[in-house]
C-alpha positions, -999 to 999 in steps of 0.1 A, spaced: 0 2 1 13 36 -9 9 57 21 1 93 5 18 115 25 49 100 9 37 94 -24 56 118 -41 90 108 -21 93 73 -36 89 80 -71 128 87 -75 155 70 -60 168 85 -25 203 89 -7 191 77 32 208 89 59 211 76 91 222 91 121 212 79 156 205 114 166 193 146 140 186 182 160 160 199 138 143 224 162 145 227 200 108 211 207 117 180 188 146 171 215 163 143 196 197 159 197 225 158 227 252 181 204 274 189 176 265 152 154 225 155 163 230 194 152 251 188 124 226 159 109 198 189 113 224 209 89 229 185 66 191 179 59 187 217 61 210 219 34 197 188 12 164 204 13 176 240 0 197 222 -27 167 200 -36 188 169 -31 167 133 -30 172 126 5 152 105 34 167 105 70 161 78 94 165 83 133 147 71 167 118 94 182 134 95 217 100 102 235 119 112 268 146 137 247 180 139 259 176 154 291 170 188 310 195 200 328 193 220 361 222 230 382 219 239 420 237 269 431 270 246 437 273 234 400 253 198 408 240 191 375 206 172 377 191 156 349 151 159 344 134 139 314 127 161 280 95 143 275 75 158 245 45 143 220 54 137 186 17 137 174 17 176 177 44 178 152 47 147 133 24 122 114 25 83 117 24 58 91 7 29 94 28 3 82 48 -15 112 79 -35 108 98 -59 134 129 -66 142 137 -100 164 153 -90 194 163 -118 224 141 -141 206 108 -119 205 96 -96 173 98 -57 185 75 -42 167 84 -6 148 62 24 134 75 51 119 64 93 128 72 112 95 86 147 98 92 167 66 123 193 66 110 221 44 130 249 29 118 284 17 130 272 -20 108 246 -20 126 216 -11 115 189 14 134 157 29 109 133 50 126 123 80 116 89 97 116 86 132 112 50 146 90 40 175 86 12 197 64 21 220 34 4 207 8 -20 226 23 -51 207 58 -50 223 64 -56 262 69 -28 285 106 -33 281 108 -33 241 84 -3 243 111 21 262 138 12 236 131 42 215 127 64 250 160 81 256 191 95 235 224 77 247 206 63 278 209 27 298 236 3 293 255 -17 264 223 -40 267 201 -12 255 224 8 232 229 -24 210 194 -30 207 184 6 197 213 2 167 195 -29 158 160 -10 157 181 19 139 200 1 113 180 -33 108 146 -16 113 155 15 92 165 0 66 131 -23 66 108 3 72 121 22 43 112 -10 24 81 -12 36 71 26 28 83 18 -5 113 40 -9 139 29 -36 176 37 -22 207 42 -41 230 53 -13 233 46 24 251 71 45 259 61 79 267 92 100 284 75 123 289 41 134 256 37 154 241 28 122 266 4 111 239 -27 112 223 -19 85 251 -34 63 241 -64 77 208 -63 64 219 -55 32 241 -82 30 211 -104 36 194 -89 1 227 -94 -17 232 -128 -11 230 -162 -29 223 -193 -20 246 -224 -25 248 -258 -7 267 -261 24 261 -257 62 243 -226 74 278 -207 80 288 -214 48 251 -213 32 256 -179 13 282 -163 -7 280 -126 6 281 -101 -21 303 -78 1 311 -54 -30 273 -51 -36 268 -35 -6 297 -14 -2 288 3 -35 257 13 -18 274 26 16 290 57 28 303 59 63 313 94 82 333 90 114 332 117 134 355 111 165 389 105 173 383 96 207 387 60 210 354 58 236 336 73 208 334 39 189 311 18 198 324 -16 206 298 -45 221 306 -85 231 298 -117 209 284 -127 241 263 -96 240 254 -99 203 247 -137 204 219 -132 232 205 -99 213 207 -109 177 219 -146 178 207 -158 146 205 -129 125 239 -129 110 267 -156 112 289 -148 140 319 -165 120 313 -138 92 312 -110 113 342 -114 130 360 -109 98 338 -76 91 337 -61 128 368 -76 146 377 -108 158 376 -98 198 344 -78 198 322 -60 175 338 -25 166 309 -9 149 331 17 133 348 -14 115 320 -27 103 311 4 87 346 6 70 345 -27 55 313 -23 42 314 12 27 328 22 -2 335 58 8 348 66 41 353 102 52 363 122 86 349 154 91 381 177 88 417 174 71 433 166 103 405 142 117 407 126 81 447 118 89 440 113 127 416 85 113 437 70 92 461 65 122 438 52 143 425 25 116 458 14 94 451 1 62 420 23 53 417 54 29 398 80 52 390 110 28 378 144 43 351 164 40 355 192 65 322 199 82 297 232 78 265 248 92 237 257 78 241 294 72 206 309 74 199 287 110 227 299 122 225 336 116 209 363 141 180 382 133 199 410 133 227 402 107 202 388 85 186 421 80 223 434 69 228 406 50 194 406 30 205 441 21 239 440 11 244 405 -2 208 391 -17 207 356 -20 234 351 6 211 322 22 215 297 -5 247 311 -19 269 317 8 299 318 -12 283 356 -14 301 364 19 333 368 1 316 402 -7 311 411 29 335 444 24 300 460 12 285 461 43 295 497 59 315 490 94 285 505 116 259 488 100 280 457 106 286 465 144 252 480 151 239 449 141 266 426 164 257 451 192 219 443 190 229 406 192 252 412 223 226 433 237 193 406 235 223 381 246 228 397 279 191 407 284 184 369 285 216 361 306 204 384 333 169 368 331 182 331 335 212 333 351 205 364 372 244 379 368 248 416 363 263 416 328 274 448 310 264 459 273 303 474 267 324 448 284 343 423 260 323 394 261 339 356 263 317 328 252 323 292 260 295 266 254 297 229 240 296 195 258 308 193 289 336 167 291 370 169 300 389 170 265 372 203 260 390 215 286 364 245 299 382 252 327 416 258 310 406 296 311 412 293 351 447 276 350 462 304 367 431 322 382 455 349 397 467 360 362 433 359 348 419 379 376 446 404 373 441 404 333 403 407 331 393 424 361 365 453 345 377 443 315 360 410 303 331 391 313 322 352 306 292 333 296 295 294 295 270 269 287 269 231 286 257 197 294 275 168 306 267 132 300 248 120 330 275 91 331 306 115 326 315 121 362 345 142 352 322 164 328 301 170 357 330 178 382 343 204 354 307 222 359 313 225 396 350 238 389 331 265 369 308 274 394 333 275 422 355 299 398 323 320 397 320 325 432 355 332 435 361 358 408 328 375 420 328 413 417 358 412 397 350 392 365 312 379 363 308 350 348 272 335 339 263 300 333 233 291 314 217 259 321 200 232 296 221 242 269 200 238 230 200 249 196 181 281 208 203 286 234 232 282 211 220 310 185 219 336 210 255 329 229 274 323 192 259 356 178 258 377 211 294 374 228 325 393 211 347 363 210 341 322 204 368 303 230 376 268 222 403 247 239 403 213 231 430 188 239 445 184 203 441 160 186 406 149 202 385 177 183 373 163 151 360 190 137 337 216 159 311 235 141 300 261 171 330 283 159 315 281 121 285 295 137 300 323 157 317 335 122 282 333 104 277 365 128 311 379 128 323 367 159 360 358 158 373 324 171 400 325 198 408 287 193 434 259 196 447 247 162 426 215 157 396 204 139 380 228 114 401 258 127 436 244 113 415 253 81 399 283 90 426 299 110 446 333 97 465 346 130 453 379 137 432 379 104 403 357 111 409 353 149 438 337 169 453 306 181 461 289 213 492 272 220 516 260 192 510 245 157 498 210 156 532 198 144 542 208 174 527 193 201 544 183 233 534 158 257 497 160 277 512 169 308 531 202 296 501 215 272 479 227 300 504 248 310 518 257 273 479 265 262 470 287 292 502 307 290 497 318 252 460 325 261 466 349 290 496 366 266 473 369 238 442 380 257 463 406 278 485 418 250 464 418 218 427 408 220 417 430 245 433 461 236 423 457 200 388 454 215 387 485 238 412 504 217 410 500 181 375 494 168 385 499 134 408 468 135 382 447 155 355 451 131 377 442 99 384 410 117 347 404 121 344 411 81 373 389 80 353 360 99 320 360 76 342 369 44 370 336 49 354 313 70 314 314 68 321 321 32 335 279 33 323 266 63 290 261 57 268 231 48 259 242 13 296 235 7 299 203 25 267 186 6 278 198 -29 313 180 -19 294 148 -7 274 148 -37 303 148 -61 327 129 -42 305 103 -23 267 99 -34 276 98 -75 302 73 -71 
C-alpha cells in the first residue's frame, strides 16, 4: 500500500541518511550536541539544494534530558518528554526486528524538513512504544544515549536493521546509504541479507555474501578521534540480543575478532569513508591503519545559525546569501557601522537573556567571552582558569564570560568540570562576572554564538574532530580564539580571522605540558593583543569580524559540505 503523505517521495531513488540523533528544532529534543545538530544542518541544506534525501533516526520520547544546575554547580537531569503527535504524522505500516528471540514492532513517525526554496526532506523517526511490545521493548526508543550496552545495542539494531526494513516497507528506493557514525552500521548486515546467493552447504557457509554489492551502496562518516566514541560490543552480548540474525564467523571478519567494532563494520562495508576535517581524516587513518579515509570538512546551515539582526544586514547588502553562502566573500560592501550595530543588537539580546535566566549582572559594553559545548574532560572548559590569579589581574573590570553545556549523565569528570566552573564564578565574583546558562540547546546556542564578542575553544589536541560552534560564530562576525585542531586549522589566519591558542599541531608536546603551554599563550594574547584591540582599535576589530564572515562563513557552511558529498561520495 502506498501511503499518501509520502507518495511523491518514493518516485525516484533516494540517499538514505542514518543518524542516531538529529537536531531539527528545540522542541524536538532528539539530539544531544554536535553530531545531531550537524545532522540537522545536513538535512536543511539537502532540502535547500533539492537533493533526493530521506533520513532515519529514533523518536526518543523522553529526549536527551533537561539540565538543571543547583547553586553549587551540581547537574540534575530531568526527562525532556514531548508529544510527537503535535509535530509529526504516523505511517500505518509496521516492521519487526527480532531482539532476544522476540519480535519487536516498530512504527514510523514522519516529519518534513521544508526549505523556503520548496525542497522537502522526509525524516523517519522509529518508535517501539506500541501495545504489541513488552513494557521493556516499548521503552527502547525512549532515551537518547540512555541505559547500558544492552540498551544501546538494541537501539542500534532498531536503527540499522529496522530502519532499512521500514524504508523498504514504505516503498522507498535507495541508491546510497549514508551512515552518520557507527551507530547505524548494522544496516550493512541487513543489506548483505538482501545481496546474498544460496549455495549448498552448512549454515555458516550457506551463502555467498556479496560484500562488493553492499559496499557500492554505502558511505560512512566517522566523527570522533576519541577511542571511547567508537561503539564496541562483545560477541556474547550480540548472540544474546541478535543471535541467529547473522553468522558470527562472518561477522568477526567484518567487525573484529575480539568484539564487534561498529566503526570497523561500517568501514569494511562502505565504498567511501570520510572524516570531518582534514586533520581528522589523517588522525582517523592512524587510528585505523590500512583504510583510505577521505576528509570533507563540516559546515553549518547559514540561515539557521545567523542572528536576526545580521540576517537583515545580509539581506540588504548580500541578497541571495542564504542559498549562496559564497556571497559572503563580498562582505566588504557592508558599512562598518552597520555590521557593528547588528552585532551589538545580538549582544544586547544575549545579555538581557542571560540576566533573566542566570541572574548575573553583565555589561553591554564589556568584552564578552563565550564558551559553550558538551562538558567533557578533553574540551578543557576550565583551561581559562589555569592560573586564576593571572586571569584576575588581566580581566578584572575588562572581561565577562558566559558558559553553557551539558555533561552526559554518566560522565563524572564532565559534571565535575561544571562544578569547578561554579567555584570559579564564586571566587571571581565582583571582579570578573561569569554566567553559566543551563539547559543548553539549539535556541540558547544561537543566542550565544551571535551575541558574544569572541568564541573560545580549548580542546586537547588531536581530539577535536571538527567543531562547528566556531563556524556558527563566524557567520555572525564573531571571531574565534581557539586551539589549532579540527576545522580551525583550516579556518585560522592569525590576527586576521581570529587567534590561535598554543603551538601549531606539529609542535604539540606531552599532555602534561600542554595545559600550561596553552594557558600561558591564552593569557598572553588575551592581555597584550585581544583586549587592547577590542577596546582601543574598533576599526581593526570590525575588520576581523568581516574577515570571519568573508573567509570562514564563506567556506565552512553545509551547502559547500553537501555539494562535496554529492560529487565525492554519492555519485560514485
